[in-house]
C-alpha positions as CSV (number, residue, x, y, z in Angstrom):
1,M,63.0,-87.3,-60.2
2,N,59.5,-88.2,-59.3
3,F,59.0,-91.9,-58.9
4,E,55.3,-91.7,-57.9
5,T,52.9,-93.1,-60.3
6,E,49.5,-91.7,-61.1
7,P,47.6,-94.2,-59.0
8,Q,50.0,-93.5,-56.1
9,K,49.3,-89.8,-56.4
10,E,45.6,-90.4,-56.4
11,I,45.9,-92.6,-53.3
12,I,48.0,-90.0,-51.5
13,G,45.6,-87.2,-52.4
14,Q,42.6,-89.1,-51.0
15,M,44.5,-89.8,-47.8
16,T,45.4,-86.1,-47.4
17,K,41.7,-85.1,-47.8
18,S,40.6,-87.7,-45.3
19,L,43.2,-86.5,-42.8
20,H,42.1,-82.8,-43.3
21,F,38.5,-83.8,-42.7
22,E,39.2,-85.8,-39.6
23,L,41.3,-82.9,-38.3
24,F,38.4,-80.4,-38.9
25,E,36.0,-82.8,-37.2
26,C,38.2,-82.7,-34.1
27,I,38.8,-78.9,-34.0
28,S,35.1,-77.8,-34.7
29,P,33.7,-79.0,-31.3
30,I,36.6,-77.3,-29.5
31,V,35.9,-74.0,-31.3
32,A,32.2,-74.3,-30.6
33,F,32.8,-75.1,-26.9
34,A,35.1,-72.1,-26.6
35,A,32.4,-69.8,-28.1
36,V,29.7,-71.2,-25.8
37,L,32.0,-70.8,-22.8
38,E,32.7,-67.2,-23.8
39,H,29.0,-66.5,-24.1
40,L,28.3,-68.0,-20.7
41,K,31.0,-65.8,-19.2
42,K,29.3,-62.7,-20.6
43,L,25.9,-63.9,-19.3
44,E,27.5,-64.5,-15.9
45,K,29.0,-61.0,-15.9
46,C,25.7,-59.4,-16.8
47,A,23.9,-61.4,-14.1
48,N,26.5,-60.3,-11.5
49,E,26.1,-56.6,-12.6
50,L,22.3,-56.9,-12.5
51,A,22.4,-58.4,-9.0
52,T,24.8,-55.7,-7.8
53,E,22.5,-53.0,-9.2
54,Q,19.5,-54.6,-7.5
55,M,21.3,-54.8,-4.2
56,E,22.3,-51.1,-4.4
57,A,18.8,-50.1,-5.3
58,Q,17.4,-52.1,-2.4
59,H,19.9,-50.4,-0.1
60,R,19.0,-47.0,-1.4
61,A,15.3,-47.8,-0.8
62,Q,16.0,-48.9,2.7
63,V,18.0,-45.7,3.5
64,L,15.3,-43.6,2.0
65,E,12.6,-45.3,4.1
66,Q,14.8,-44.7,7.2
67,E,15.3,-41.1,6.4
68,K,11.5,-40.7,5.8
69,A,10.9,-42.3,9.2
70,V,13.3,-39.8,10.8
71,V,11.7,-36.9,9.1
72,Q,8.2,-38.0,10.1
73,R,9.4,-38.4,13.7
74,L,10.9,-35.0,13.8
75,R,7.8,-33.4,12.3
76,S,5.6,-35.2,14.9
77,E,7.9,-33.9,17.7
78,R,7.8,-30.4,16.2
79,D,4.0,-30.4,15.9
80,A,3.6,-31.7,19.4
81,L,5.9,-29.0,20.7
82,R,4.0,-26.3,18.8
83,T,0.7,-27.7,20.1
84,R,2.0,-27.6,23.6
85,V,3.3,-24.0,23.2
86,M,0.2,-22.7,21.6
87,A,-2.1,-24.4,24.2
88,Q,-0.5,-22.3,26.9
89,S,-2.4,-19.2,28.1
90,G,-0.9,-15.8,29.0
91,G,-0.7,-16.9,32.7
92,P,2.0,-19.5,32.2
93,I,4.1,-17.1,30.1
94,L,4.1,-14.6,32.9
95,H,4.8,-17.3,35.4
96,I,7.8,-18.5,33.4
97,L,9.1,-15.0,32.9
98,A,8.7,-14.1,36.6
99,E,10.3,-17.2,37.9
100,T,13.2,-16.9,35.4
101,R,13.7,-13.4,36.5
102,T,13.4,-13.9,40.3
103,V,15.7,-16.9,40.7
104,S,19.1,-15.4,41.6
105,T,22.6,-16.6,42.1
106,Q,22.4,-15.9,45.8
107,Q,19.5,-18.2,46.2
108,L,21.3,-21.0,44.3
109,D,24.3,-20.7,46.7
110,L,22.4,-21.4,49.9
111,V,22.3,-25.2,50.0
112,D,23.9,-27.7,47.6
113,V,20.7,-29.7,47.3
114,S,18.6,-26.6,46.8
115,T,21.1,-25.4,44.3
116,T,20.8,-28.5,42.1
117,L,17.0,-28.4,42.3
118,L,16.8,-24.7,41.4
119,Q,19.3,-25.0,38.6
120,E,17.1,-27.8,37.1
121,K,14.1,-25.6,37.5
122,V,15.8,-22.7,35.8
123,K,16.9,-24.9,33.0
124,T,13.3,-26.2,32.5
125,L,12.0,-22.7,32.4
126,Q,14.6,-21.6,29.9
127,D,13.8,-24.6,27.7
128,I,10.1,-23.6,27.7
129,L,11.1,-20.1,26.8
130,E,13.1,-21.5,23.9
131,A,10.1,-23.5,22.8
132,Y,8.2,-20.2,22.7
133,H,11.0,-18.8,20.6
134,L,10.3,-21.5,18.0
135,T,7.0,-19.8,17.3
136,G,8.8,-16.5,16.4
137,I,8.5,-14.8,19.8
138,S,11.2,-14.5,22.4
139,A,11.5,-12.5,25.7
140,K,14.3,-11.1,27.8
141,A,14.1,-9.5,31.2
142,R,15.1,-5.9,31.7
143,E,15.3,-3.5,34.6
144,P,13.0,-3.0,36.5
145,N,12.0,-6.6,37.2
146,S,8.5,-6.2,35.8
147,T,9.7,-5.1,32.3
148,F,10.5,-7.6,29.5
149,T,11.6,-7.0,26.0
150,F,9.7,-9.2,23.5
151,C,11.2,-9.9,20.1
152,I,9.0,-10.9,17.1
153,S,11.1,-12.5,14.4
154,T,9.5,-12.6,10.9
155,A,10.4,-15.0,8.1
156,Y,9.0,-16.2,4.8
157,E,9.6,-19.7,3.4
158,G,12.6,-20.2,5.7
159,T,14.1,-16.8,4.9
160,Y,14.6,-14.5,7.9
161,L,13.3,-11.0,7.2
162,D,13.1,-8.6,10.2
163,S,12.8,-8.4,14.0
164,Y,10.5,-6.1,15.9
165,Y,10.8,-5.3,19.6
166,L,8.4,-4.2,22.4
167,D,9.2,-3.3,26.0
168,I,6.2,-4.3,28.0
169,Q,5.5,-3.9,31.7
170,I,3.9,-7.2,32.5
171,Q,2.5,-6.2,36.0
172,L,-1.1,-5.2,35.8
173,P,-2.1,-2.9,34.4
174,R,0.2,-3.9,31.6
175,K,1.8,-1.1,29.5
176,I,3.8,-0.9,26.3
177,I,6.8,1.3,27.2
178,R,8.4,1.5,23.8
179,H,8.4,-0.4,20.5
180,N,9.5,-0.3,16.8
181,I,6.2,-1.6,15.3
182,P,5.3,0.3,12.1
183,A,2.6,2.9,12.4
184,F,0.2,1.2,10.0
185,I,-0.1,-1.8,12.3
186,P,-3.0,-1.2,14.7
187,L,-0.9,-1.7,17.8
188,E,-3.0,0.4,20.2
189,Q,-6.3,-1.2,19.1
190,T,-4.7,-4.7,19.5
191,A,-3.3,-3.8,22.9
192,H,-6.7,-2.5,24.0
193,T,-8.4,-5.7,23.0
194,Y,-5.9,-8.3,24.2
195,L,-3.0,-7.0,26.3
196,Q,-4.7,-6.8,29.7
197,Q,-6.6,-10.0,29.4
198,D,-4.3,-12.4,27.4
199,L,-0.7,-11.6,26.8
200,R,-0.2,-14.7,24.6
201,Q,-3.1,-13.8,22.4
202,F,-1.8,-10.2,22.1
203,M,1.6,-11.4,20.9
204,D,0.1,-14.0,18.5
205,V,-2.1,-11.4,16.8
206,L,0.8,-9.0,16.6
207,R,3.1,-11.7,15.2
208,N,0.6,-12.7,12.5
209,A,0.2,-9.1,11.4
210,M,4.0,-8.5,11.2
211,N,4.6,-11.8,9.4
212,A,1.9,-11.0,6.8
213,Y,3.3,-7.5,6.3
214,T,6.9,-8.7,5.7
215,S,5.6,-11.4,3.5
216,R,3.8,-9.0,1.2
217,R,6.8,-6.7,1.1
218,Y,9.0,-9.7,0.3
219,Q,6.7,-10.7,-2.6
220,V,6.9,-7.3,-4.1
221,E,10.7,-7.3,-3.8
222,Q,10.9,-10.7,-5.5
223,L,8.6,-9.5,-8.3
224,Q,10.7,-6.5,-8.9
225,E,14.0,-8.5,-8.8
226,H,12.9,-11.4,-11.0
227,H,10.1,-10.2,-13.2
228,A,10.8,-6.5,-13.9
229,A,10.9,-7.2,-17.7
230,S,7.3,-8.5,-17.5
231,L,5.9,-5.3,-16.0
232,T,4.9,-2.0,-17.5
233,G,5.9,1.0,-15.3
234,Q,6.3,0.8,-11.6
235,V,4.6,-1.1,-8.8
236,Q,2.6,1.3,-6.7
237,R,2.0,0.4,-3.0
238,N,1.2,2.0,0.3
239,A,3.3,1.7,3.4
240,G,1.7,-1.5,4.6
241,Y,1.9,-3.2,1.2
242,N,-1.8,-4.0,1.6
243,S,-2.8,-2.0,-1.5
244,L,-0.8,-2.7,-4.7
245,K,-1.2,-1.6,-8.3
246,L,0.8,-2.9,-11.2
247,Q,0.5,-3.3,-15.0
248,Y,1.7,-5.9,-17.4
249,P,1.3,-6.8,-21.1
250,I,-0.2,-10.0,-22.4
251,Q,-0.3,-11.5,-25.9
252,C,-3.7,-12.6,-27.3
253,G,-3.3,-13.9,-30.8
254,D,-1.6,-11.2,-32.9
255,M,-2.7,-8.5,-30.5
256,E,-0.9,-7.2,-27.4
257,H,-3.0,-5.9,-24.5
258,S,-2.2,-4.1,-21.3
259,V,-3.6,-5.5,-18.0
260,Q,-4.0,-3.3,-15.0
261,V,-4.0,-5.1,-11.6
262,K,-5.2,-3.8,-8.2
263,L,-4.7,-6.0,-5.2
264,V,-6.2,-5.3,-1.8
265,Y,-5.4,-7.0,1.5
266,R,-8.2,-6.0,3.8
267,D,-7.0,-8.4,6.5
268,L,-3.6,-7.1,7.7
269,A,-2.8,-10.7,8.8
270,S,-3.1,-12.0,5.2
271,Y,-0.3,-12.6,2.8
272,L,-2.8,-13.3,-0.1
273,P,-5.1,-10.6,-1.5
274,T,-8.7,-10.5,-0.4
275,G,-9.7,-8.4,-3.4
276,V,-8.4,-8.7,-7.0
277,T,-9.4,-6.4,-9.8
278,L,-8.1,-6.9,-13.4
279,T,-8.8,-4.5,-16.3
280,C,-7.7,-5.1,-19.8
281,I,-7.3,-1.9,-21.8
282,G,-8.6,-1.9,-25.4
283,A,-9.9,-5.5,-25.4
284,D,-13.5,-6.8,-25.4
285,A,-13.1,-10.2,-26.9
286,E,-14.4,-13.2,-24.9
287,F,-11.2,-15.1,-25.2
288,V,-9.4,-12.2,-23.5
289,E,-11.9,-12.3,-20.6
290,T,-11.3,-16.0,-20.3
291,K,-7.6,-15.5,-20.0
292,L,-8.1,-12.7,-17.4
293,E,-10.3,-15.0,-15.2
294,H,-7.5,-17.5,-15.2
295,H,-5.1,-14.7,-14.1
296,R,-7.6,-13.6,-11.3
297,Q,-7.6,-17.1,-9.9
298,L,-3.8,-17.1,-9.8
299,F,-3.6,-13.8,-8.0
300,R,-6.2,-14.9,-5.4
301,N,-4.5,-18.2,-4.6
302,M,-0.7,-17.6,-5.1
303,E,2.0,-15.3,-3.9
304,L,2.6,-12.3,-6.2
305,H,5.9,-13.4,-7.6
306,R,4.7,-17.0,-8.0
307,V,1.9,-15.7,-10.3
308,F,4.4,-14.3,-12.7
309,D,6.5,-17.5,-12.6
310,I,3.4,-19.3,-13.9
311,L,2.5,-16.7,-16.5
312,K,6.0,-16.6,-17.8
313,L,6.1,-20.4,-17.9
314,Q,2.8,-20.4,-19.9
315,E,4.1,-17.6,-22.1
316,E,1.1,-15.4,-21.4
317,V,3.1,-12.3,-20.5
318,V,5.1,-10.3,-23.0
319,I,8.8,-9.9,-22.0
320,S,10.2,-6.4,-22.7
321,G,13.3,-4.5,-21.9
322,N,11.6,-2.4,-19.2
323,S,13.1,-2.4,-15.8
324,L,12.1,-1.2,-12.4
325,P,14.9,0.5,-10.5
326,T,12.8,1.1,-7.5
327,V,9.4,0.3,-6.1
328,H,7.2,3.3,-6.2
329,S,6.1,4.4,-2.7
330,S,2.8,6.2,-2.2
331,A,1.7,7.3,1.2
332,G,-1.0,5.0,2.7
333,P,-3.4,5.7,5.5
334,S,-2.1,4.6,8.9
335,S,-4.1,1.8,10.6
336,E,-3.0,2.7,14.1
């Protein structure tokens, strides 16, 4: 049985509403404060992450600067060593070789003090010979005492290619006893010009010619290996790789044209052509000639396989299914 009257019910309802309102007024600031606190925590987390990233980036930059300084120092030391080696004349090379060859174990065993001094002297001489080896030339004594074997090591862009050897009698008059230098290298002419007067100059000229030859050969091999599908037919070359002929197709608008290339290396110490001839078969339009001039500049200033890297990237060569199983060899005149 309900004993509450209508006025009483109204009073109770008003009191309940007032209590609910007061309770909401108390809870709302708490909820708002919690939301603000959560947002502040997120901002603090982002700030910490950003600070960590900035510190890591600063550390990486410092490490990079240190590594750059080390590289610069090593390059300076290398350049100074090369300058020192290249500044030497043929006399010091002969002196080093002779002293390295004549210092014997019997001499080192005479007196302890003399032994130490001579050992240091031998080590110094060997270090200088090792410095010469950095230029691609090394030497080793043979019997008899006046004969040395010189080794010319060739490389291209850090890739070792071949080594060539000469047995030279260094006592005047100097004489080449035996060698494995290719016949197209003008060895006799170079020896006549430099060998008696300047052994270092003789080895430098020979080294430059051998490096250029192996570089030209390497370029043709790389062209055949990586761009065979861009060529028409076979690459024709002579023994010294200083006369090359090749053919490749190009796309000009809706027409496909064939380009014949002749590269001549008149300087045997050059790895880039001194003469470039391009002929486009069946095309006389000006825009074709403009494209060919662009190709000529590439052949004059870049290695052979690099040219086709660029042409392929620019989509100026037509890729076909042709392949080159071997590089065609045609007999070339000997330069010796």
